[in-house]
N, C-alpha and C positions, 0 to 999 in steps of 0.2 A: 720200625721205619726208620729211613738214614736222611738225614736232614743237613746239607751244606752251603755256606755260604759265602760268599765270591765280591772282590769287591769293583769297585766301575775304576776310572782313575782319571786323574789331570793328565796330560803332555803338556811341559812346559817347550820342551826346544829338541829340537832333529828331527820333527814328525816330516818322513817325506822320505829320510834316510833309512829307513824301514823296509823298505819295497824287497824285496830279492832282487828284483830288477836291477835299481841303483846301486846297490853294498856290492853285488858278486862283480859287477863290472867296473867298480871305482875304489876297487883295497879298504872297504867297508863302510856301516853308518851307524850313528848312535842316537841314544834318545834321551832326556833329561824328564824326567816328572813322577809322579806317584799315585800307589793308591788312594785310595782316599774309602771315610769312614760309609759313603750308601752304598745298597748291597744288592745281589740279588740272593734268593735264595731256591731251590730245589730241595722236593721233599717224594722220596723214592721209596712205595710199599708194594711188598705183594700184594697178591687178591689172588682168589679161584674163580677162576677163566670158565668153568667148564656150571659155575651157577649162575653163570653168565650169556650174555647174545655176543661180546666182543672176548677179546685177551688181551691188548692194551687201551689203556684208556690217558689223555693228557687234557693238564688245562692249563690255558694259558689268555687270552683273550677270551679266545671259545675254547669248548671243548671237542676232543676228536675222541670216538670208542669205536675202534678196527679191529678188523679180525686178524688182519696182518698188519708188520712196522712199514713191511710196501705201500700199502694201501693208506697212510701218515701222510697229510698235506700238508705242515712240517719238515718243511727238509733238512735243517740241520737237526730236529726232532731224531727223525730219520733218520740221518745220517748215522748219526752220534751210539743209538743203539746199534744199526750195524754193525758200526763199528764196535763198538762190545759185546757183539752178538748176544746180546737181550734180545730174544725172539713174542715171548706171549709171558702172562702172568704179570703184568706191572703195572703200576699205577702211579704217574710222575703229574707233578705240578709244579709250575715259577709265578714266584712274585717277585716282584721291583720295587725298590725305594723311588725311582726318578721315571721316566720313561724313555720306551728305546726313542733310537735315530738326534740322539742330542750331544753325542760331541765323547760324550765319556767312554765309549769303549766295550757297550754293554751289551752286541752282538756277539765281540768273543768273549765277553762278560759270560755270556749263556754261555758257549761252548763250551768251555772251560769247567764250569759248577756241572754242567751237563754230563762228562768226563769223568769227573773227580765222585760226584754223587754214585752213579753208576757204577765206580768201577769200585767202588765201597759193598754198594747192593754183591755183587758177585764176590765178596769179598779177596780185593789185591787190593793193595796199599801201589803207589805210584809217586815220583818224584814231581817235585816243584816243576825240573827242567824236562821233564818226559809228560808231562801235563800240558805242557807249555807246548810243547815240539808235538804235542799228538790234534791239538788243536790247530796251529798254523798249517800242518798239512789237510785236517779237514776243511777247512773253512778253503785253504787255496787249491788243493788236487780236487775235494770229489766235490765240496761245491760250488770250487771253481767257479769265488768271489776274491772281487779288488781289492782285496789287504792290506796293511802292512804287516808285522812284524810281533808291534810292538805292546801290544793291546793282551795279548792270550801271558806277554812275558808279566806284567804289571796285575794281571787276574791272578798269573798262577801264583807266580812267588809274595808279591803285596811288596810292601816299603816304598820307601824313596829313596831312588835308583837313580845311578847312568848304566844302560843297558846298549855293550857294544854289538855291531853284529858283522862279522869276518867276511871277505868273501868267500871261505869255503863253507859256510853255511854253520859256523859256529855261535854259542849266542852266549854274551859273559856280561852275567851279571854282576856288578861297583857299587854295594849299599853304602848311600853317601851319608859320612857318619858326622850326623848334626847331632848335638846334644839339643838336651830337653828344653831346654832354654831359648837355641837361634832356630829351632825346630816352632815351637810356641808364639816363636815371631814373626816369623813367616810366615805362619799358618794366622796369624793379627793381622797381615798385611793384604793378601790375598780378597775377594768376594767376585763373588758371582752370577751373575744372572741370566734367565732365561731370555732368549729373545722373540721368545715368544712364533719358533719358524722353526716346523720339525723338515724331513731330512731324511733319502737314504742315503749311507756317505759311499756304496760302492761307484753308485754313479758317479760321483765327482771323481773318485777313487780312478776309475777306467781310462777317462780324460786323460788324466795324470800320468798313469802307468804308460799309456798309448805314444806318448809322448816324451816318456823323459831324456829320452837322450839328449830335445832341443832346452829341456831343465837343468842339467849335469852341475852348470854354475851358479843357480838359484843353491839348490840345492845343498851342495860343497860350501856353501857362505852359509847356510843354514847349517851345516854339521860344523862346523867353524863356531860359531856360537853355541854349540851345547857343551865344549871345552871350558870357551870362556863364560858357562853357568857354572862350568862344575869352580871354576876359581874363587864364585863371588859365595857356593854356599861352603866352602869347605876354607877358605884363605881370608884375609885380615876385611876384605872390602863387609862395607855396608850391603846386608842382604838387600835395602832397596835397590841396588845396580839392575838387580834383578828385572826390577820392572822397565828399564833404558832396552835389555836385551833380548824383553818379550816383544817391546815395542819393533824393534828392528826383525823378530823373525814376524809377525804379521803383516811387518806393509813385505818381504817374501815373497811369502806365503800367499799373501792374494794373487803377485805375479806366475804365479803356477797353474793360475784355471780361473777363468773370465766368472763361474759358477761360484769360487772361495767366497765371496763378497755379496753384497747387492745393496742398494739405494738405506735402506732398513736396514742393516748393519751396522754400514759405514758411519748413519745419521749415530746411533748408537753409540758406539766407537769414540767417537768425535765431543760427543756426551760428556762422555767418560771426561775422555782427557783435559777437555775447556776443563773442566771444576776440582780437576785436583789429580786425576790418574799419573801414576808414574807408565805407565803401559798396559797392553794388555791383548786379548787375539784372540780368535774363535779356536774355541776346544774339539780336535777335532778335525775329520773332513775340509770342515766349512761348509758356509750355504745356511744356514744356523744353529740352532742347540743352544748351547751353553756360551756363555761371554768369559772370561775368566780375565779380572784386572788385579795390578796392585797397587796398590792406595797406601800414603803413610794413613797411619792413625786418625792423625785431625786434620786432614781431607777430605774421611769416609761420609763422613753426613753431610756434604754438599755434594759427591756422588753418586748416593745415595737416595736424594731432593733431584737429581741431576737424570736417574732412573728408574721413579719412581714408578713409572708405568711397565714396569719389568721384576717381574720374580723374579726376588734373591732366594741363593740355598748358600746358608752356610756348610762350609768342608774344613774337616777335619784331615790332616795329611798321613801320609808312613800307617796304612791301615795294613792290618795283614791278608796275605795271600788267603786263595780257596781254602778254604776248610769243613770238616765234618764234625758237625758242631754239637748231630746226635746220630746215634748206632745202635 
């Protein structure tokens, strides 16, 4: 049996500049973010299909038992199996620490993890970059999904990184050189709450892509904030300065598309800020999912009280990338 563990991610700054539609036309894009200690798990096992009335079994929220890969209804499962050339005699299941459609890059982590597990099942080793690039091609070209390119990179590489996307489609991953004490200090300031609203990121992202020429100025400013964030994390500035950058990025992000926020999200953000948060943002495309706040420790009790109606999920940063944990 192959067991693969793949992280979810938290994106701090630069989301939106990781779309090829933007970075190819504007000299590149970049994001600042981290893999977190919340994971998807894929298990892959062989089985003797001649003893059953099906040749492939997959389990997620549903269970599909089919005679042909072509009959699989779950499109990412179907297309990844086609991509790696596995057609029968396989049983696959997936579980996750957190729900899908919550702004943590779970769709891309699913594809990266499944690719990694199936390559291992077939006896092949793939590099982290190749894993990310394969996932990007499957999501964008095969599944025709309106997604950026950061989630696949964080899922494959893990870590706390500045990721650059060049106009020629190169992907450059720069590890942020945080010492253990700095990493622990940063973790101690981050609070993540569930809005209670699920949403499909591709719907919002498709609208942004279709309007990207009009959003260029906003995205360039969001790209600039990545460099500021990197200087905060690697220079002498207090790490709490990240809070103000998150607030600036959130205000810009809300201007990208009207569906990024709503009255419930705005109210939640206002409550957190009034209680003492330095800044924050909706994670992922927007419209729901998880909200992240940067909060000094002495103000966290007040923020938690103000957001008591929302479920808090503790997170640790700098998680490893997709890895085979059993083979």
